[in-house]
KOLDO-438859 format. One record per atom (N, C-alpha, C): atom name; x, y, z. Coordinates in pm, 1 decimal. Example, Ala and Ser with C-alpha at 12.3 -4.5 7.8 and 13.67 -1.06 7.14 Angstrom:
// KOLDO-438859
<atom N | x 1319.0 | y -569.0 | z 780.0>
<atom CA | x 1230.0 | y -450.0 | z 780.0>
<atom C | x 1320.0 | y -330.0 | z 780.0>
<atom N | x 1285.0 | y -225.0 | z 708.0>
<atom CA | x 1367.0 | y -106.0 | z 714.0>
<atom C | x 1290.0 | y 3.0 | z 787.0>
// end
This chain:
// KOLDO-438859
<atom N | x 338.9 | y -685.4 | z -181.4>
<atom CA | x 414.4 | y -667.5 | z -58.0>
<atom C | x 559.2 | y -634.7 | z -89.9>
<atom N | x 612.2 | y -687.1 | z -197.7>
<atom CA | x 752.7 | y -656.8 | z -234.5>
<atom C | x 773.2 | y -507.3 | z -255.9>
<atom N | x 673.8 | y -443.6 | z -316.3>
<atom CA | x 685.7 | y -299.9 | z -340.2>
<atom C | x 695.4 | y -224.7 | z -209.5>
<atom N | x 613.6 | y -259.8 | z -111.9>
<atom CA | x 618.7 | y -196.6 | z 19.3>
<atom C | x 751.4 | y -222.1 | z 87.3>
<atom N | x 797.0 | y -346.5 | z 81.0>
<atom CA | x 926.2 | y -381.8 | z 139.3>
<atom C | x 1036.8 | y -294.5 | z 76.6>
<atom N | x 1038.2 | y -286.5 | z -56.7>
<atom CA | x 1141.1 | y -205.5 | z -125.1>
<atom C | x 1134.1 | y -59.6 | z -82.8>
<atom N | x 1011.7 | y -4.2 | z -74.6>
<atom CA | x 995.7 | y 132.4 | z -33.6>
<atom C | x 1046.8 | y 158.7 | z 110.3>
<atom N | x 1017.3 | y 65.6 | z 198.5>
<atom CA | x 1060.3 | y 81.8 | z 338.0>
<atom C | x 1212.0 | y 71.5 | z 345.3>
<atom N | x 1269.4 | y -26.2 | z 273.3>
<atom CA | x 1417.7 | y -37.8 | z 269.2>
<atom C | x 1480.4 | y 92.5 | z 226.3>
<atom N | x 1428.2 | y 146.7 | z 115.5>
<atom CA | x 1484.1 | y 269.2 | z 59.6>
<atom C | x 1466.6 | y 383.3 | z 159.6>
<atom N | x 1348.0 | y 397.1 | z 218.9>
<atom CA | x 1322.3 | y 504.2 | z 313.1>
<atom C | x 1408.7 | y 496.3 | z 440.5>
<atom N | x 1438.6 | y 373.5 | z 478.8>
<atom CA | x 1521.0 | y 355.4 | z 602.9>
<atom C | x 1668.2 | y 340.6 | z 571.3>
<atom N | x 1705.9 | y 348.1 | z 445.6>
<atom CA | x 1846.1 | y 334.7 | z 404.1>
<atom C | x 1903.0 | y 194.3 | z 428.1>
<atom N | x 1817.3 | y 95.7 | z 409.7>
<atom CA | x 1858.4 | y -44.4 | z 431.6>
<atom C | x 1907.5 | y -103.1 | z 300.6>
<atom N | x 2025.7 | y -158.9 | z 300.9>
<atom CA | x 2086.5 | y -219.1 | z 180.6>
<atom C | x 2032.7 | y -359.4 | z 160.4>
<atom N | x 1997.0 | y -387.2 | z 34.0>
<atom CA | x 1949.3 | y -522.7 | z -1.2>
<atom C | x 2053.5 | y -626.7 | z 37.7>
<atom N | x 2009.2 | y -736.7 | z 96.8>
<atom CA | x 2099.0 | y -845.1 | z 133.4>
<atom C | x 2163.7 | y -827.5 | z 271.6>
<atom N | x 2140.4 | y -714.4 | z 332.2>
<atom CA | x 2200.4 | y -688.3 | z 466.5>
<atom C | x 2119.3 | y -759.6 | z 571.7>
<atom N | x 2177.2 | y -776.2 | z 692.3>
<atom CA | x 2100.0 | y -835.0 | z 802.2>
<atom C | x 1972.4 | y -753.4 | z 833.7>
<atom N | x 1980.9 | y -622.1 | z 824.1>
<atom CA | x 1864.3 | y -539.9 | z 850.4>
<atom C | x 1753.9 | y -567.3 | z 746.2>
<atom N | x 1792.5 | y -588.1 | z 620.8>
<atom CA | x 1698.1 | y -619.2 | z 514.2>
<atom C | x 1630.1 | y -753.6 | z 544.6>
<atom N | x 1709.3 | y -848.0 | z 589.2>
<atom CA | x 1657.7 | y -980.3 | z 624.5>
<atom C | x 1556.5 | y -969.6 | z 739.0>
<atom N | x 1590.1 | y -892.5 | z 839.8>
<atom CA | x 1499.9 | y -871.6 | z 954.8>
<atom C | x 1371.5 | y -808.4 | z 909.8>
<atom N | x 1380.2 | y -708.7 | z 819.4>
<atom CA | x 1259.2 | y -644.1 | z 769.3>
<atom C | x 1170.8 | y -739.9 | z 690.9>
<atom N | x 1232.7 | y -823.9 | z 610.8>
<atom CA | x 1156.0 | y -925.5 | z 531.3>
<atom C | x 1088.2 | y -1024.2 | z 626.1>
<atom N | x 1153.7 | y -1063.5 | z 728.0>
<atom CA | x 1096.1 | y -1156.8 | z 826.2>
<atom C | x 974.7 | y -1090.0 | z 893.6>
<atom N | x 988.5 | y -965.9 | z 932.1>
<atom CA | x 879.2 | y -894.1 | z 996.9>
<atom C | x 761.7 | y -879.0 | z 899.7>
<atom N | x 789.3 | y -847.8 | z 775.1>
<atom CA | x 682.6 | y -834.0 | z 674.0>
<atom C | x 608.1 | y -965.8 | z 659.5>
<atom N | x 678.3 | y -1076.5 | z 657.1>
<atom CA | x 611.9 | y -1206.7 | z 643.8>
<atom C | x 534.3 | y -1243.2 | z 768.3>
<atom N | x 582.5 | y -1202.2 | z 884.6>
<atom CA | x 508.2 | y -1225.6 | z 1008.8>
<atom C | x 373.9 | y -1154.3 | z 1006.2>
<atom N | x 381.9 | y -1025.9 | z 963.1>
<atom CA | x 257.9 | y -945.8 | z 955.5>
<atom C | x 158.9 | y -1012.8 | z 857.3>
<atom N | x 210.1 | y -1054.1 | z 742.3>
<atom CA | x 124.9 | y -1116.7 | z 642.6>
<atom C | x 67.9 | y -1249.2 | z 693.0>
<atom N | x 152.0 | y -1328.8 | z 756.2>
<atom CA | x 105.0 | y -1455.2 | z 810.9>
<atom C | x 2.8 | y -1439.0 | z 921.4>
<atom N | x 10.4 | y -1328.1 | z 991.3>
<atom CA | x -84.8 | y -1300.2 | z 1099.7>
<atom C | x -216.8 | y -1241.5 | z 1049.6>
<atom N | x -226.8 | y -1226.0 | z 916.4>
<atom CA | x -351.9 | y -1180.6 | z 859.1>
<atom C | x -355.7 | y -1033.0 | z 822.0>
<atom N | x -241.0 | y -966.7 | z 823.7>
<atom CA | x -234.0 | y -826.7 | z 782.7>
<atom C | x -202.1 | y -827.2 | z 634.8>
<atom N | x -303.5 | y -799.4 | z 550.8>
<atom CA | x -285.8 | y -806.6 | z 406.0>
<atom C | x -281.9 | y -667.8 | z 339.7>
<atom N | x -324.6 | y -566.9 | z 408.2>
<atom CA | x -331.1 | y -433.0 | z 352.2>
<atom C | x -189.8 | y -373.3 | z 345.9>
<atom N | x -149.5 | y -336.3 | z 224.8>
<atom CA | x -14.0 | y -286.6 | z 203.1>
<atom C | x 14.7 | y -160.7 | z 282.8>
<atom N | x -82.8 | y -70.9 | z 294.6>
<atom CA | x -61.4 | y 52.3 | z 371.8>
<atom C | x -34.5 | y 20.3 | z 519.8>
<atom N | x -106.7 | y -72.1 | z 573.0>
<atom CA | x -88.6 | y -110.5 | z 712.6>
<atom C | x 48.1 | y -178.2 | z 731.9>
<atom N | x 83.1 | y -267.2 | z 643.1>
<atom CA | x 214.8 | y -332.2 | z 651.2>
<atom C | x 325.5 | y -226.2 | z 640.9>
<atom N | x 312.0 | y -132.5 | z 546.6>
<atom CA | x 411.7 | y -27.6 | z 532.8>
<atom C | x 426.4 | y 54.7 | z 658.7>
<atom N | x 313.5 | y 97.1 | z 713.5>
<atom CA | x 319.6 | y 176.2 | z 838.2>
<atom C | x 392.2 | y 101.1 | z 949.6>
<atom N | x 356.3 | y -23.6 | z 965.4>
<atom CA | x 416.3 | y -102.4 | z 1073.5>
<atom C | x 564.3 | y -129.3 | z 1051.6>
<atom N | x 603.6 | y -148.9 | z 926.0>
<atom CA | x 745.1 | y -169.4 | z 898.1>
<atom C | x 824.7 | y -40.9 | z 914.6>
<atom N | x 765.1 | y 68.0 | z 875.3>
<atom CA | x 834.1 | y 197.9 | z 890.1>
<atom C | x 852.9 | y 234.9 | z 1035.6>
<atom N | x 758.0 | y 191.4 | z 1120.4>
<atom CA | x 767.1 | y 222.8 | z 1263.5>
<atom C | x 882.8 | y 147.7 | z 1327.2>
<atom N | x 920.1 | y 36.6 | z 1261.1>
<atom CA | x 1034.3 | y -43.1 | z 1297.3>
<atom C | x 1045.2 | y -79.9 | z 1437.0>
// end
């Protein structure tokens, strides 16, 4: 999941440690906690923002 998170941050121009990066990490964990384990699905949903 870290790889997907890093790719989405890079693609969206989000700086590590920024509030936007924090929000993205929280959303990624919410998806994972809700049972979304497929990296492609997580990536699509995070990119959709």
